[in-house]
Each structure stands twice: as structure tokens, then as C-alpha cells.
C-alpha positions in Angstrom: 11.0 -35.3 17.8 11.6 -35.2 14.1 9.7 -38.5 13.6 6.8 -37.3 15.6 6.6 -34.1 13.5 6.6 -36.1 10.3 3.8 -38.4 11.5 1.9 -35.3 12.7 2.4 -33.6 9.4 1.1 -36.6 7.4 -1.9 -37.1 9.8 -2.8 -33.5 9.7 -2.3 -33.3 6.0 -4.7 -36.3 5.4 -7.3 -34.9 7.9 -7.4 -31.5 6.3 -7.3 -32.7 2.7 -10.1 -35.2 3.3 -12.2 -32.8 5.4 -11.6 -29.9 3.0 -12.5 -32.0 -0.1 -15.6 -33.4 1.8 -16.8 -29.8 2.1 -16.9 -29.6 -1.7 -17.8 -33.2 -2.7 -19.9 -34.4 0.3 -18.6 -38.0 0.3 -18.7 -38.3 4.1 -22.3 -37.5 5.3 -22.5 -35.4 8.4 -25.9 -34.7 9.9 -26.4 -31.0 10.7 -25.7 -30.2 14.3 -28.6 -29.3 16.5 -29.4 -25.9 18.0 -27.2 -22.8 17.8 -24.4 -24.9 16.2 -26.7 -25.8 13.3 -27.9 -22.2 12.9 -24.3 -21.0 12.8 -23.2 -23.7 10.3 -26.3 -22.9 8.2 -25.3 -19.2 8.0 -21.7 -20.1 7.0 -23.0 -22.5 4.4 -25.6 -20.2 2.9 -23.1 -17.3 2.7 -20.5 -19.6 1.0 -18.0 -18.7 3.7 -17.3 -22.3 4.2 -16.0 -22.6 0.7 -13.1 -20.4 1.6 -12.4 -22.4 4.7 -12.5 -25.7 2.8 -10.2 -24.3 0.1 -7.7 -23.3 2.8 -7.9 -26.8 4.3 -7.3 -28.5 0.9 -4.4 -26.2 0.1 -2.7 -26.6 3.5 -3.4 -30.3 3.5 -1.7 -30.8 0.2 1.3 -28.6 1.3 1.7 -30.7 4.4 1.5 -34.0 2.5 4.0 -33.0 -0.2 6.3 -31.4 2.5 6.5 -28.0 0.6 5.9 -24.6 2.2 5.1 -26.3 5.6 5.5 -23.0 7.5 2.9 -21.5 5.2 0.5 -24.4 5.7 1.0 -24.0 9.5 0.2 -20.3 9.3 -2.9 -20.9 7.1 -4.2 -23.6 9.4 -3.7 -21.7 12.7 -6.8 -19.5 12.4 -8.8 -22.4 11.0 -7.9 -24.6 14.0 -8.7 -21.8 16.4 -12.2 -21.5 14.9 -12.7 -25.2 14.9 -11.7 -25.4 18.6 -13.9 -22.4 19.5 -16.9 -23.8 17.6 -16.7 -27.2 19.3 -15.9 -25.7 22.8 -18.9 -23.3 22.7 -21.5 -24.9 20.4 -20.8 -28.6 19.6 -18.7 -30.2 22.3 -19.1 -33.7 20.9 -16.4 -32.8 18.3 -14.0 -31.3 20.8 -11.8 -34.5 21.1 -11.0 -34.5 17.4 -10.5 -30.7 17.4 -8.0 -31.0 20.3 -6.2 -33.9 18.5 -5.8 -31.7 15.4 -4.5 -28.9 17.6 -1.9 -31.2 19.1 -0.8 -32.3 15.6 -0.5 -28.7 14.6 1.6 -27.9 17.7 4.0 -30.8 16.9 4.4 -29.5 13.3 4.8 -25.9 14.5 7.6 -26.9 17.0 9.5 -28.4 14.0 9.2 -25.3 11.9 9.3 -22.7 14.6 12.6 -21.1 13.3 10.5 -19.9 10.3 8.4 -17.9 12.8 11.3 -16.6 14.9 10.8 -13.0 13.7 7.3 -12.9 15.1 8.5 -13.6 18.7 11.1 -10.8 18.9 10.3 -7.6 20.7 11.5 -4.5 18.9 11.6 -1.3 20.8 
């Protein structure tokens, strides 16, 4: 499982670094999505909310690639991935396969670093 986690970490690191940088530099052109998805993305873009998301993606991608603070990168990416999955499930289903792939990569990395999160899964009465 260790090898799978390393591969997942590198793949996720590259995906999030490239997509995060693309949010700032626009080197991979994406046409705006139609309908409600386009309106939603337009609002996120105009409000500069996406800059924060892209920054989180770049930072977490770099952390995954250099294998430093991986639990922090996993924690930062969790809500980003939830939002990506929700967006594609509800508004732009064509991107759902890649979103699910990224979620599987995240899960493989999480399984490897789960001891760092053990305190979150303990019930204290």
C-alpha cells in the first residue's frame, strides 16, 4: 500500500499544482461551463473567491510533491475536493470522473497518513 500512496501523492500533487497555477496563469484554456455552473463559476471568479481556492491547491500540491507536511496538505485539500465533487455532481457532471479520480487519490494518501488524524476519531465523554 505504501507504493500506491506514493504514486497517489505524486499524481495528486501534480494535478493540484497544475490546476492551481492554471487558475492564476491561464495556460490551459477551459471554456466556461454552460447554465447554472457557468453562473456559479462567474460569481466565484468575480468575487476573487477562486484565488483563495487556487492558492490552497498550489500550496497543497507543492507540499505533496516535496513530501513535507503531507497531513496538512490532506487536511487543506479535503474541503476543496468536497466542493469539486459537489460542483460536478450537481452542476457539471462531465467533470465528475476526474473529480472522483482525485477523491480516490486523496483517500489513498489519507490512509497512509491517518495516524496523524487519530485524535479526530476518538470519542471523549
